[in-house]
KERO-492346 format. One line per 5 residues: their letters; for each residue x, y, z of C-alpha. Coordinates in Angstrom, 3 decimals, always signed. Each point is the difference from the previous one (the first is absolute). Example, Ala and Ser with C-alpha at 12.3 -4.5 7.8 and 13.67 -1.06 7.14 Angstrom:
2
as = +12.300:-4.500:+7.800; +1.370:+3.440:-0.660
//
This chain:
139
mellr = -13.917:-15.736:+3.251; +3.386:-1.262:-1.139; +2.547:-1.116:+2.610; +3.340:+1.705:-0.682; +2.793:-1.874:+1.764
ggdff = +3.039:+1.900:-1.232; +0.024:+3.013:+2.326; +0.305:+3.603:-1.068; +2.304:+1.318:-2.699; +2.053:+2.102:+2.427
tylhd = +0.914:-3.146:+1.948; +0.770:-1.749:-3.303; +2.464:+2.793:-0.865; +1.403:+0.204:+3.541; +0.664:-3.755:+0.126
rkfii = +2.071:+0.411:-3.180; +1.853:+3.055:+1.350; -1.897:+1.990:-2.663; +1.926:-1.812:-2.719; -2.173:-1.350:-2.798
setra = +0.775:-0.368:-3.676; -1.042:+2.628:-2.514; -2.098:-2.669:-1.679; -1.870:-0.713:+3.244; -0.445:+3.750:+0.616
rivah = -1.407:+0.391:-3.522; -2.472:-2.836:+0.510; -1.187:+1.363:+3.361; -0.245:+3.545:-1.392; -2.074:-1.307:-2.905
eiata = -2.335:-1.891:+2.366; -0.494:+3.124:+2.143; -0.499:+2.204:-3.080; -2.561:-2.449:-1.375; -1.912:+0.085:+3.300
iyfmh = +0.115:+3.818:+0.016; -1.238:+0.105:-3.595; -2.893:-2.286:+0.918; -0.985:+2.112:+3.037; +0.352:+3.254:-1.920
sfgia = -2.175:-1.337:-2.842; -2.815:+0.014:+2.566; +1.003:+3.449:+1.332; +1.436:-1.443:+3.220; +3.200:+1.361:+1.550
hrdlk = +1.711:-2.072:+2.710; +1.780:+3.019:+1.570; +2.184:-2.097:+2.323; +2.139:-2.176:-2.251; +3.102:-1.200:+1.829
penil = +1.839:-3.319:+0.376; -1.886:-0.786:+3.199; -3.282:+0.166:-1.967; +1.217:-2.501:-2.573; -0.286:-3.646:+0.994
mvnke = +1.769:-2.980:-1.484; -2.229:-2.920:-1.024; +2.520:-2.534:+1.354; +3.584:-0.274:+1.281; +1.471:-0.852:-3.413
edsei = +2.651:+2.325:-1.450; -2.196:+0.770:-3.013; -3.289:+0.306:+1.882; -2.730:+2.148:-1.496; -1.030:+3.081:+1.943
klvdf = -3.370:+1.390:+1.066; -0.878:+3.542:+1.053; -1.771:+0.227:+3.364; -1.275:+2.533:+2.544; -2.546:+2.009:-1.930
gltkt = -0.984:+2.035:+3.055; +1.157:+3.316:-1.492; -1.353:-0.515:-3.508; -2.026:+2.649:-1.732; -2.117:-0.202:-3.113
fgpge = +0.588:+2.864:-2.399; -2.431:+1.057:-2.690; +1.300:+1.364:-3.320; +1.980:+3.172:+0.667; -0.652:-0.220:+3.756
tcnep = +2.728:+0.884:+2.498; +0.317:+0.189:+3.765; +2.546:+1.306:+2.483; -0.414:-2.322:+2.975; +3.401:-0.765:+1.596
ygtlc = +0.164:-3.818:-0.125; +2.908:-2.371:-0.467; +3.325:-1.051:+1.502; +2.577:+2.761:+0.049; +2.845:-1.632:-1.975
yvape = -2.333:-1.249:-2.735; -2.482:+2.865:-0.294; -0.066:+2.306:-3.035; +1.209:+3.609:+0.404; -3.408:+1.481:-0.794
ilmql = -1.468:-1.800:+3.007; +2.756:+1.343:+2.262; -0.524:+3.519:-1.330; -3.783:-0.368:+0.429; -0.596:+0.703:-3.685
pydks = -2.842:-1.555:-1.967; +0.876:-3.502:-1.211; -1.587:-2.889:-1.842; +0.572:-3.732:-0.245; +3.383:+0.535:-1.670
vdcws = +1.558:+0.319:+3.478; +0.214:-3.806:-0.022; +2.498:+0.242:-2.871; +2.349:+2.064:+2.195; -0.182:-2.685:+2.680
lgiii = +0.806:-2.660:-2.598; +3.077:+2.019:-0.994; +1.170:+0.091:+3.613; -0.481:-3.778:+0.309; +1.983:-0.551:-3.213
ylmlg = +2.755:+2.267:+1.318; +0.082:-2.017:+3.223; +0.250:-3.290:-1.907; +2.856:+1.199:-2.219; +1.784:+2.472:+2.276
rhlpf = -0.355:-1.979:+3.248; -1.103:+3.088:+1.925; -2.742:+2.600:-0.104; +0.691:+3.110:-2.100; -1.378:+2.415:+2.600
dssdd = +0.962:-1.019:+3.495; +1.428:+1.400:+3.189; +2.511:-1.310:+2.504; -2.966:-1.375:+1.953; -1.258:-2.686:-2.431
keigh = -2.681:-1.255:+2.352; -1.587:+3.406:+0.492; -0.175:+1.146:-3.606; -0.340:-3.387:-1.692; -3.076:-1.148:+1.821
ktiy = -1.809:+3.161:+1.015; -3.477:+0.039:-1.480; -1.726:+3.317:-0.496; -3.756:+0.033:+0.474
//
């Protein structure tokens, strides 16, 4: 197993007051999208993508990232869906919240939220109580 010394991506953003360049955001978004593409090519959905589940390889400004915490993953067969309510509230796709059938594409919604956070410096769907909504995991 690889030792990742850089901490999680949320801390990386927090330490920089959520200010990173568009170029850095593009690179990180591409790395996450590439990881999602790889997982999805095997029918695997992460279902809990969020900055806390992205680790930095090292403390360098341009550190690579790695996706972690595959405890809520699900393998989907072709055309298969499910409606299990898993994920972290601020990053979860609407179909999960509405308990509608979903597939592995829910990870793409989470990627969009992470990109919004990197570029907008705040979550798009939040309440006045950041700690409650931002970190609540639904199981």
